[in-house]
mmCIF file of the N, C-alpha and C atoms, coordinates in Angstrom:
data_MODEL
# 
_entry.id   MODEL 
# 
loop_
_atom_site.group_PDB 
_atom_site.id 
_atom_site.type_symbol 
_atom_site.label_atom_id 
_atom_site.label_alt_id 
_atom_site.label_comp_id 
_atom_site.label_asym_id 
_atom_site.label_entity_id 
_atom_site.label_seq_id 
_atom_site.pdbx_PDB_ins_code 
_atom_site.Cartn_x 
_atom_site.Cartn_y 
_atom_site.Cartn_z 
_atom_site.occupancy 
_atom_site.B_iso_or_equiv 
_atom_site.pdbx_formal_charge 
_atom_site.auth_seq_id 
_atom_site.auth_comp_id 
_atom_site.auth_asym_id 
_atom_site.auth_atom_id 
_atom_site.pdbx_PDB_model_num 
ATOM 1   N N  . MET A 1 1  ? -23.854 24.889 -6.098  1.00 0.00 ? 1  MET A N  1 
ATOM 2   C CA . MET A 1 1  ? -23.318 24.183 -4.956  1.00 0.00 ? 1  MET A CA 1 
ATOM 3   C C  . MET A 1 1  ? -23.646 24.999 -3.708  1.00 0.00 ? 1  MET A C  1 
ATOM 4   N N  . SER A 1 2  ? -24.139 24.337 -2.702  1.00 0.00 ? 2  SER A N  1 
ATOM 5   C CA . SER A 1 2  ? -24.425 25.027 -1.445  1.00 0.00 ? 2  SER A CA 1 
ATOM 6   C C  . SER A 1 2  ? -23.315 24.742 -0.448  1.00 0.00 ? 2  SER A C  1 
ATOM 7   N N  . TYR A 1 3  ? -23.058 25.696 0.405   1.00 0.00 ? 3  TYR A N  1 
ATOM 8   C CA . TYR A 1 3  ? -22.010 25.556 1.410   1.00 0.00 ? 3  TYR A CA 1 
ATOM 9   C C  . TYR A 1 3  ? -22.608 25.556 2.799   1.00 0.00 ? 3  TYR A C  1 
ATOM 10  N N  . THR A 1 4  ? -22.076 24.727 3.629   1.00 0.00 ? 4  THR A N  1 
ATOM 11  C CA . THR A 1 4  ? -22.427 24.720 5.040   1.00 0.00 ? 4  THR A CA 1 
ATOM 12  C C  . THR A 1 4  ? -21.179 25.132 5.793   1.00 0.00 ? 4  THR A C  1 
ATOM 13  N N  . PHE A 1 5  ? -21.299 26.122 6.652   1.00 0.00 ? 5  PHE A N  1 
ATOM 14  C CA . PHE A 1 5  ? -20.144 26.624 7.381   1.00 0.00 ? 5  PHE A CA 1 
ATOM 15  C C  . PHE A 1 5  ? -20.067 25.984 8.750   1.00 0.00 ? 5  PHE A C  1 
ATOM 16  N N  . TYR A 1 6  ? -18.868 25.652 9.159   1.00 0.00 ? 6  TYR A N  1 
ATOM 17  C CA . TYR A 1 6  ? -18.625 25.070 10.474  1.00 0.00 ? 6  TYR A CA 1 
ATOM 18  C C  . TYR A 1 6  ? -17.646 25.956 11.223  1.00 0.00 ? 6  TYR A C  1 
ATOM 19  N N  . LYS A 1 7  ? -17.926 26.220 12.464  1.00 0.00 ? 7  LYS A N  1 
ATOM 20  C CA . LYS A 1 7  ? -16.997 26.973 13.306  1.00 0.00 ? 7  LYS A CA 1 
ATOM 21  C C  . LYS A 1 7  ? -16.260 25.970 14.155  1.00 0.00 ? 7  LYS A C  1 
ATOM 22  N N  . GLY A 1 8  ? -14.957 25.920 14.036  1.00 0.00 ? 8  GLY A N  1 
ATOM 23  C CA . GLY A 1 8  ? -14.205 24.964 14.821  1.00 0.00 ? 8  GLY A CA 1 
ATOM 24  C C  . GLY A 1 8  ? -12.815 25.460 15.139  1.00 0.00 ? 8  GLY A C  1 
ATOM 25  N N  . LYS A 1 9  ? -12.499 25.560 16.390  1.00 0.00 ? 9  LYS A N  1 
ATOM 26  C CA . LYS A 1 9  ? -11.170 25.942 16.875  1.00 0.00 ? 9  LYS A CA 1 
ATOM 27  C C  . LYS A 1 9  ? -10.645 27.204 16.198  1.00 0.00 ? 9  LYS A C  1 
ATOM 28  N N  . GLY A 1 10 ? -11.497 28.219 16.099  1.00 0.00 ? 10 GLY A N  1 
ATOM 29  C CA . GLY A 1 10 ? -11.046 29.502 15.581  1.00 0.00 ? 10 GLY A CA 1 
ATOM 30  C C  . GLY A 1 10 ? -10.974 29.623 14.068  1.00 0.00 ? 10 GLY A C  1 
ATOM 31  N N  . SER A 1 11 ? -11.427 28.641 13.324  1.00 0.00 ? 11 SER A N  1 
ATOM 32  C CA . SER A 1 11 ? -11.375 28.751 11.869  1.00 0.00 ? 11 SER A CA 1 
ATOM 33  C C  . SER A 1 11 ? -12.706 28.311 11.267  1.00 0.00 ? 11 SER A C  1 
ATOM 34  N N  . TRP A 1 12 ? -12.983 28.807 10.065  1.00 0.00 ? 12 TRP A N  1 
ATOM 35  C CA . TRP A 1 12 ? -14.197 28.437 9.335   1.00 0.00 ? 12 TRP A CA 1 
ATOM 36  C C  . TRP A 1 12 ? -13.828 27.437 8.254   1.00 0.00 ? 12 TRP A C  1 
ATOM 37  N N  . MET A 1 13 ? -14.632 26.411 8.127   1.00 0.00 ? 13 MET A N  1 
ATOM 38  C CA . MET A 1 13 ? -14.406 25.410 7.084   1.00 0.00 ? 13 MET A CA 1 
ATOM 39  C C  . MET A 1 13 ? -15.638 25.354 6.185   1.00 0.00 ? 13 MET A C  1 
ATOM 40  N N  . ILE A 1 14 ? -15.444 25.215 4.927   1.00 0.00 ? 14 ILE A N  1 
ATOM 41  C CA . ILE A 1 14 ? -16.546 25.156 3.972   1.00 0.00 ? 14 ILE A CA 1 
ATOM 42  C C  . ILE A 1 14 ? -16.720 23.713 3.516   1.00 0.00 ? 14 ILE A C  1 
ATOM 43  N N  . GLU A 1 15 ? -17.921 23.187 3.727   1.00 0.00 ? 15 GLU A N  1 
ATOM 44  C CA . GLU A 1 15 ? -18.201 21.782 3.413   1.00 0.00 ? 15 GLU A CA 1 
ATOM 45  C C  . GLU A 1 15 ? -17.955 21.457 1.946   1.00 0.00 ? 15 GLU A C  1 
ATOM 46  N N  . GLY A 1 16 ? -18.336 22.339 1.038   1.00 0.00 ? 16 GLY A N  1 
ATOM 47  C CA . GLY A 1 16 ? -18.138 22.082 -0.386  1.00 0.00 ? 16 GLY A CA 1 
ATOM 48  C C  . GLY A 1 16 ? -16.681 21.882 -0.752  1.00 0.00 ? 16 GLY A C  1 
ATOM 49  N N  . ILE A 1 17 ? -15.804 22.681 -0.166  1.00 0.00 ? 17 ILE A N  1 
ATOM 50  C CA . ILE A 1 17 ? -14.373 22.541 -0.437  1.00 0.00 ? 17 ILE A CA 1 
ATOM 51  C C  . ILE A 1 17 ? -13.854 21.242 0.154   1.00 0.00 ? 17 ILE A C  1 
ATOM 52  N N  . LEU A 1 18 ? -14.316 20.900 1.344   1.00 0.00 ? 18 LEU A N  1 
ATOM 53  C CA . LEU A 1 18 ? -13.882 19.656 1.969   1.00 0.00 ? 18 LEU A CA 1 
ATOM 54  C C  . LEU A 1 18 ? -14.281 18.452 1.126   1.00 0.00 ? 18 LEU A C  1 
ATOM 55  N N  . TYR A 1 19 ? -15.496 18.466 0.575   1.00 0.00 ? 19 TYR A N  1 
ATOM 56  C CA . TYR A 1 19 ? -15.932 17.354 -0.272  1.00 0.00 ? 19 TYR A CA 1 
ATOM 57  C C  . TYR A 1 19 ? -15.141 17.296 -1.575  1.00 0.00 ? 19 TYR A C  1 
ATOM 58  N N  . ARG A 1 20 ? -14.731 18.441 -2.095  1.00 0.00 ? 20 ARG A N  1 
ATOM 59  C CA . ARG A 1 20 ? -13.944 18.449 -3.328  1.00 0.00 ? 20 ARG A CA 1 
ATOM 60  C C  . ARG A 1 20 ? -12.592 17.765 -3.117  1.00 0.00 ? 20 ARG A C  1 
ATOM 61  N N  . TYR A 1 21 ? -11.993 17.962 -1.961  1.00 0.00 ? 21 TYR A N  1 
ATOM 62  C CA . TYR A 1 21 ? -10.693 17.359 -1.684  1.00 0.00 ? 21 TYR A CA 1 
ATOM 63  C C  . TYR A 1 21 ? -10.794 15.976 -1.050  1.00 0.00 ? 21 TYR A C  1 
ATOM 64  N N  . ASN A 1 22 ? -11.997 15.522 -0.727  1.00 0.00 ? 22 ASN A N  1 
ATOM 65  C CA . ASN A 1 22 ? -12.227 14.206 -0.124  1.00 0.00 ? 22 ASN A CA 1 
ATOM 66  C C  . ASN A 1 22 ? -13.394 13.516 -0.820  1.00 0.00 ? 22 ASN A C  1 
ATOM 67  N N  . PRO A 1 23 ? -13.267 13.183 -2.118  1.00 0.00 ? 23 PRO A N  1 
ATOM 68  C CA . PRO A 1 23 ? -14.398 12.645 -2.876  1.00 0.00 ? 23 PRO A CA 1 
ATOM 69  C C  . PRO A 1 23 ? -14.909 11.307 -2.355  1.00 0.00 ? 23 PRO A C  1 
ATOM 70  N N  . TRP A 1 24 ? -14.112 10.571 -1.583  1.00 0.00 ? 24 TRP A N  1 
ATOM 71  C CA . TRP A 1 24 ? -14.559 9.289  -1.039  1.00 0.00 ? 24 TRP A CA 1 
ATOM 72  C C  . TRP A 1 24 ? -15.634 9.480  0.021   1.00 0.00 ? 24 TRP A C  1 
ATOM 73  N N  . TRP A 1 25 ? -15.860 10.694 0.494   1.00 0.00 ? 25 TRP A N  1 
ATOM 74  C CA . TRP A 1 25 ? -16.939 10.954 1.454   1.00 0.00 ? 25 TRP A CA 1 
ATOM 75  C C  . TRP A 1 25 ? -18.303 10.756 0.807   1.00 0.00 ? 25 TRP A C  1 
ATOM 76  N N  . LYS A 1 26 ? -18.398 10.895 -0.511  1.00 0.00 ? 26 LYS A N  1 
ATOM 77  C CA . LYS A 1 26 ? -19.675 10.800 -1.217  1.00 0.00 ? 26 LYS A CA 1 
ATOM 78  C C  . LYS A 1 26 ? -20.089 9.368  -1.499  1.00 0.00 ? 26 LYS A C  1 
ATOM 79  N N  . GLY A 1 27 ? -19.262 8.415  -1.215  1.00 0.00 ? 27 GLY A N  1 
ATOM 80  C CA . GLY A 1 27 ? -19.595 7.021  -1.484  1.00 0.00 ? 27 GLY A CA 1 
ATOM 81  C C  . GLY A 1 27 ? -18.403 6.297  -2.069  1.00 0.00 ? 27 GLY A C  1 
ATOM 82  N N  . LYS A 1 28 ? -18.681 5.333  -2.931  1.00 0.00 ? 28 LYS A N  1 
ATOM 83  C CA . LYS A 1 28 ? -17.614 4.536  -3.532  1.00 0.00 ? 28 LYS A CA 1 
ATOM 84  C C  . LYS A 1 28 ? -16.719 5.433  -4.381  1.00 0.00 ? 28 LYS A C  1 
ATOM 85  N N  . PHE A 1 29 ? -15.425 5.261  -4.211  1.00 0.00 ? 29 PHE A N  1 
ATOM 86  C CA . PHE A 1 29 ? -14.457 6.110  -4.905  1.00 0.00 ? 29 PHE A CA 1 
ATOM 87  C C  . PHE A 1 29 ? -13.463 5.233  -5.644  1.00 0.00 ? 29 PHE A C  1 
ATOM 88  N N  . ASN A 1 30 ? -13.225 5.535  -6.898  1.00 0.00 ? 30 ASN A N  1 
ATOM 89  C CA . ASN A 1 30 ? -12.317 4.759  -7.729  1.00 0.00 ? 30 ASN A CA 1 
ATOM 90  C C  . ASN A 1 30 ? -11.133 5.635  -8.125  1.00 0.00 ? 30 ASN A C  1 
ATOM 91  N N  . LEU A 1 31 ? -9.927  5.112  -7.963  1.00 0.00 ? 31 LEU A N  1 
ATOM 92  C CA . LEU A 1 31 ? -8.724  5.821  -8.391  1.00 0.00 ? 31 LEU A CA 1 
ATOM 93  C C  . LEU A 1 31 ? -8.316  5.292  -9.764  1.00 0.00 ? 31 LEU A C  1 
ATOM 94  N N  . PRO A 1 32 ? -8.639  6.009  -10.838 1.00 0.00 ? 32 PRO A N  1 
ATOM 95  C CA . PRO A 1 32 ? -8.401  5.486  -12.183 1.00 0.00 ? 32 PRO A CA 1 
ATOM 96  C C  . PRO A 1 32 ? -6.924  5.377  -12.553 1.00 0.00 ? 32 PRO A C  1 
ATOM 97  N N  . ASN A 1 33 ? -6.067  6.188  -11.976 1.00 0.00 ? 33 ASN A N  1 
ATOM 98  C CA . ASN A 1 33 ? -4.654  6.194  -12.363 1.00 0.00 ? 33 ASN A CA 1 
ATOM 99  C C  . ASN A 1 33 ? -3.752  5.521  -11.339 1.00 0.00 ? 33 ASN A C  1 
ATOM 100 N N  . ILE A 1 34 ? -4.321  4.668  -10.505 1.00 0.00 ? 34 ILE A N  1 
ATOM 101 C CA . ILE A 1 34 ? -3.509  4.024  -9.474  1.00 0.00 ? 34 ILE A CA 1 
ATOM 102 C C  . ILE A 1 34 ? -2.551  3.021  -10.115 1.00 0.00 ? 34 ILE A C  1 
ATOM 103 N N  . ILE A 1 35 ? -1.355  2.969  -9.595  1.00 0.00 ? 35 ILE A N  1 
ATOM 104 C CA . ILE A 1 35 ? -0.337  2.046  -10.091 1.00 0.00 ? 35 ILE A CA 1 
ATOM 105 C C  . ILE A 1 35 ? -0.151  0.957  -9.049  1.00 0.00 ? 35 ILE A C  1 
ATOM 106 N N  . GLU A 1 36 ? -0.400  -0.278 -9.436  1.00 0.00 ? 36 GLU A N  1 
ATOM 107 C CA . GLU A 1 36 ? -0.208  -1.398 -8.521  1.00 0.00 ? 36 GLU A CA 1 
ATOM 108 C C  . GLU A 1 36 ? 1.281   -1.594 -8.265  1.00 0.00 ? 36 GLU A C  1 
ATOM 109 N N  . ARG A 1 37 ? 1.617   -1.784 -7.026  1.00 0.00 ? 37 ARG A N  1 
ATOM 110 C CA . ARG A 1 37 ? 3.011   -2.004 -6.652  1.00 0.00 ? 37 ARG A CA 1 
ATOM 111 C C  . ARG A 1 37 ? 3.104   -3.280 -5.826  1.00 0.00 ? 37 ARG A C  1 
ATOM 112 N N  . PRO A 1 38 ? 3.001   -4.445 -6.479  1.00 0.00 ? 38 PRO A N  1 
ATOM 113 C CA . PRO A 1 38 ? 2.954   -5.714 -5.742  1.00 0.00 ? 38 PRO A CA 1 
ATOM 114 C C  . PRO A 1 38 ? 4.205   -5.984 -4.919  1.00 0.00 ? 38 PRO A C  1 
ATOM 115 N N  . ASN A 1 39 ? 5.361   -5.520 -5.372  1.00 0.00 ? 39 ASN A N  1 
ATOM 116 C CA . ASN A 1 39 ? 6.585   -5.758 -4.601  1.00 0.00 ? 39 ASN A CA 1 
ATOM 117 C C  . ASN A 1 39 ? 6.534   -5.053 -3.249  1.00 0.00 ? 39 ASN A C  1 
ATOM 118 N N  . PHE A 1 40 ? 6.087   -3.802 -3.242  1.00 0.00 ? 40 PHE A N  1 
ATOM 119 C CA . PHE A 1 40 ? 5.996   -3.057 -1.991  1.00 0.00 ? 40 PHE A CA 1 
ATOM 120 C C  . PHE A 1 40 ? 4.886   -3.598 -1.105  1.00 0.00 ? 40 PHE A C  1 
ATOM 121 N N  . LEU A 1 41 ? 3.765   -3.978 -1.709  1.00 0.00 ? 41 LEU A N  1 
ATOM 122 C CA . LEU A 1 41 ? 2.655   -4.519 -0.936  1.00 0.00 ? 41 LEU A CA 1 
ATOM 123 C C  . LEU A 1 41 ? 3.057   -5.815 -0.245  1.00 0.00 ? 41 LEU A C  1 
ATOM 124 N N  . GLU A 1 42 ? 3.760   -6.669 -0.955  1.00 0.00 ? 42 GLU A N  1 
ATOM 125 C CA . GLU A 1 42 ? 4.223   -7.930 -0.375  1.00 0.00 ? 42 GLU A CA 1 
ATOM 126 C C  . GLU A 1 42 ? 5.197   -7.668 0.775   1.00 0.00 ? 42 GLU A C  1 
ATOM 127 N N  . LEU A 1 43 ? 6.087   -6.699 0.594   1.00 0.00 ? 43 LEU A N  1 
ATOM 128 C CA . LEU A 1 43 ? 7.052   -6.354 1.636   1.00 0.00 ? 43 LEU A CA 1 
ATOM 129 C C  . LEU A 1 43 ? 6.351   -5.775 2.866   1.00 0.00 ? 43 LEU A C  1 
ATOM 130 N N  . MET A 1 44 ? 5.358   -4.900 2.648   1.00 0.00 ? 44 MET A N  1 
ATOM 131 C CA . MET A 1 44 ? 4.633   -4.302 3.773   1.00 0.00 ? 44 MET A CA 1 
ATOM 132 C C  . MET A 1 44 ? 3.821   -5.352 4.519   1.00 0.00 ? 44 MET A C  1 
ATOM 133 N N  . CYS A 1 45 ? 3.207   -6.287 3.816   1.00 0.00 ? 45 CYS A N  1 
ATOM 134 C CA . CYS A 1 45 ? 2.419   -7.340 4.470   1.00 0.00 ? 45 CYS A CA 1 
ATOM 135 C C  . CYS A 1 45 ? 3.299   -8.221 5.346   1.00 0.00 ? 45 CYS A C  1 
ATOM 136 N N  . LYS A 1 46 ? 4.551   -8.384 4.951   1.00 0.00 ? 46 LYS A N  1 
ATOM 137 C CA . LYS A 1 46 ? 5.481   -9.194 5.729   1.00 0.00 ? 46 LYS A CA 1 
ATOM 138 C C  . LYS A 1 46 ? 5.704   -8.590 7.122   1.00 0.00 ? 46 LYS A C  1 
ATOM 139 N N  . TYR A 1 47 ? 5.709   -7.254 7.212   1.00 0.00 ? 47 TYR A N  1 
ATOM 140 C CA . TYR A 1 47 ? 5.954   -6.572 8.480   1.00 0.00 ? 47 TYR A CA 1 
ATOM 141 C C  . TYR A 1 47 ? 4.670   -6.199 9.223   1.00 0.00 ? 47 TYR A C  1 
ATOM 142 N N  . LEU A 1 48 ? 3.526   -6.468 8.654   1.00 0.00 ? 48 LEU A N  1 
ATOM 143 C CA . LEU A 1 48 ? 2.254   -6.028 9.220   1.00 0.00 ? 48 LEU A CA 1 
ATOM 144 C C  . LEU A 1 48 ? 2.009   -6.558 10.626  1.00 0.00 ? 48 LEU A C  1 
ATOM 145 N N  . LEU A 1 49 ? 2.297   -7.802 10.871  1.00 0.00 ? 49 LEU A N  1 
ATOM 146 C CA . LEU A 1 49 ? 2.028   -8.402 12.178  1.00 0.00 ? 49 LEU A CA 1 
ATOM 147 C C  . LEU A 1 49 ? 3.236   -8.386 13.111  1.00 0.00 ? 49 LEU A C  1 
ATOM 148 N N  . SER A 1 50 ? 4.339   -7.823 12.668  1.00 0.00 ? 50 SER A N  1 
ATOM 149 C CA . SER A 1 50 ? 5.525   -7.776 13.529  1.00 0.00 ? 50 SER A CA 1 
ATOM 150 C C  . SER A 1 50 ? 5.392   -6.626 14.524  1.00 0.00 ? 50 SER A C  1 
ATOM 151 N N  . LEU A 1 51 ? 6.214   -6.623 15.525  1.00 0.00 ? 51 LEU A N  1 
ATOM 152 C CA . LEU A 1 51 ? 6.203   -5.559 16.527  1.00 0.00 ? 51 LEU A CA 1 
ATOM 153 C C  . LEU A 1 51 ? 7.220   -4.470 16.199  1.00 0.00 ? 51 LEU A C  1 
ATOM 154 N N  . GLN A 1 52 ? 7.778   -4.519 15.019  1.00 0.00 ? 52 GLN A N  1 
ATOM 155 C CA . GLN A 1 52 ? 8.769   -3.535 14.605  1.00 0.00 ? 52 GLN A CA 1 
ATOM 156 C C  . GLN A 1 52 ? 8.091   -2.276 14.085  1.00 0.00 ? 52 GLN A C  1 
ATOM 157 N N  . ILE A 1 53 ? 8.792   -1.159 14.218  1.00 0.00 ? 53 ILE A N  1 
ATOM 158 C CA . ILE A 1 53 ? 8.339   0.093  13.618  1.00 0.00 ? 53 ILE A CA 1 
ATOM 159 C C  . ILE A 1 53 ? 9.007   0.198  12.255  1.00 0.00 ? 53 ILE A C  1 
ATOM 160 N N  . VAL A 1 54 ? 8.202   0.373  11.222  1.00 0.00 ? 54 VAL A N  1 
ATOM 161 C CA . VAL A 1 54 ? 8.716   0.439  9.858   1.00 0.00 ? 54 VAL A CA 1 
ATOM 162 C C  . VAL A 1 54 ? 8.282   1.769  9.262   1.00 0.00 ? 54 VAL A C  1 
ATOM 163 N N  . PHE A 1 55 ? 9.214   2.494  8.679   1.00 0.00 ? 55 PHE A N  1 
ATOM 164 C CA . PHE A 1 55 ? 8.912   3.769  8.037   1.00 0.00 ? 55 PHE A CA 1 
ATOM 165 C C  . PHE A 1 55 ? 8.869   3.580  6.531   1.00 0.00 ? 55 PHE A C  1 
ATOM 166 N N  . LEU A 1 56 ? 7.828   4.097  5.922   1.00 0.00 ? 56 LEU A N  1 
ATOM 167 C CA . LEU A 1 56 ? 7.704   4.101  4.472   1.00 0.00 ? 56 LEU A CA 1 
ATOM 168 C C  . LEU A 1 56 ? 7.876   5.551  4.035   1.00 0.00 ? 56 LEU A C  1 
ATOM 169 N N  . THR A 1 57 ? 8.917   5.828  3.294   1.00 0.00 ? 57 THR A N  1 
ATOM 170 C CA . THR A 1 57 ? 9.198   7.206  2.893   1.00 0.00 ? 57 THR A CA 1 
ATOM 171 C C  . THR A 1 57 ? 9.180   7.317  1.381   1.00 0.00 ? 57 THR A C  1 
ATOM 172 N N  . GLY A 1 58 ? 9.039   8.517  0.926   1.00 0.00 ? 58 GLY A N  1 
ATOM 173 C CA . GLY A 1 58 ? 9.054   8.763  -0.510  1.00 0.00 ? 58 GLY A CA 1 
ATOM 174 C C  . GLY A 1 58 ? 8.220   9.981  -0.844  1.00 0.00 ? 58 GLY A C  1 
ATOM 175 N N  . LEU A 1 59 ? 8.081   10.245 -2.114  1.00 0.00 ? 59 LEU A N  1 
ATOM 176 C CA . LEU A 1 59 ? 7.315   11.394 -2.567  1.00 0.00 ? 59 LEU A CA 1 
ATOM 177 C C  . LEU A 1 59 ? 5.833   11.099 -2.473  1.00 0.00 ? 59 LEU A C  1 
ATOM 178 N N  . ARG A 1 60 ? 5.099   11.992 -1.845  1.00 0.00 ? 60 ARG A N  1 
ATOM 179 C CA . ARG A 1 60 ? 3.661   11.804 -1.722  1.00 0.00 ? 60 ARG A CA 1 
ATOM 180 C C  . ARG A 1 60 ? 2.975   12.194 -3.026  1.00 0.00 ? 60 ARG A C  1 
ATOM 181 N N  . ARG A 1 61 ? 3.243   13.385 -3.463  1.00 0.00 ? 61 ARG A N  1 
ATOM 182 C CA . ARG A 1 61 ? 2.695   13.858 -4.735  1.00 0.00 ? 61 ARG A CA 1 
ATOM 183 C C  . ARG A 1 61 ? 3.818   14.514 -5.504  1.00 0.00 ? 61 ARG A C  1 
ATOM 184 N N  . ARG A 1 62 ? 3.803   14.334 -6.778  1.00 0.00 ? 62 ARG A N  1 
ATOM 185 C CA . ARG A 1 62 ? 4.813   14.989 -7.584  1.00 0.00 ? 62 ARG A CA 1 
ATOM 186 C C  . ARG A 1 62 ? 4.248   15.246 -8.967  1.00 0.00 ? 62 ARG A C  1 
ATOM 187 N N  . GLY A 1 63 ? 4.858   16.153 -9.638  1.00 0.00 ? 63 GLY A N  1 
ATOM 188 C CA . GLY A 1 63 ? 4.417   16.430 -10.991 1.00 0.00 ? 63 GLY A CA 1 
ATOM 189 C C  . GLY A 1 63 ? 4.009   17.851 -11.184 1.00 0.00 ? 63 GLY A C  1 
# 
C-alpha cells in the first residue's frame, strides 16, 4: 500500500488510512449487515419537508 501525505492545518493525514475508514471513496459500497428500519424511515420521511427541527438520537456504534 502506498501512502500520500497531505499537510493541512498543522496536521498530517495519510491517504491509505483515510481510505480504510471511508471505503465508499473507492466506488460502490455495500453494507452487508445493515438492518432495515421501515418504521423509523417512514417517520423521518413524514418530517422531511416540514420546517420543524427534528433530532434523531441514539447509539451510533456499539458492541
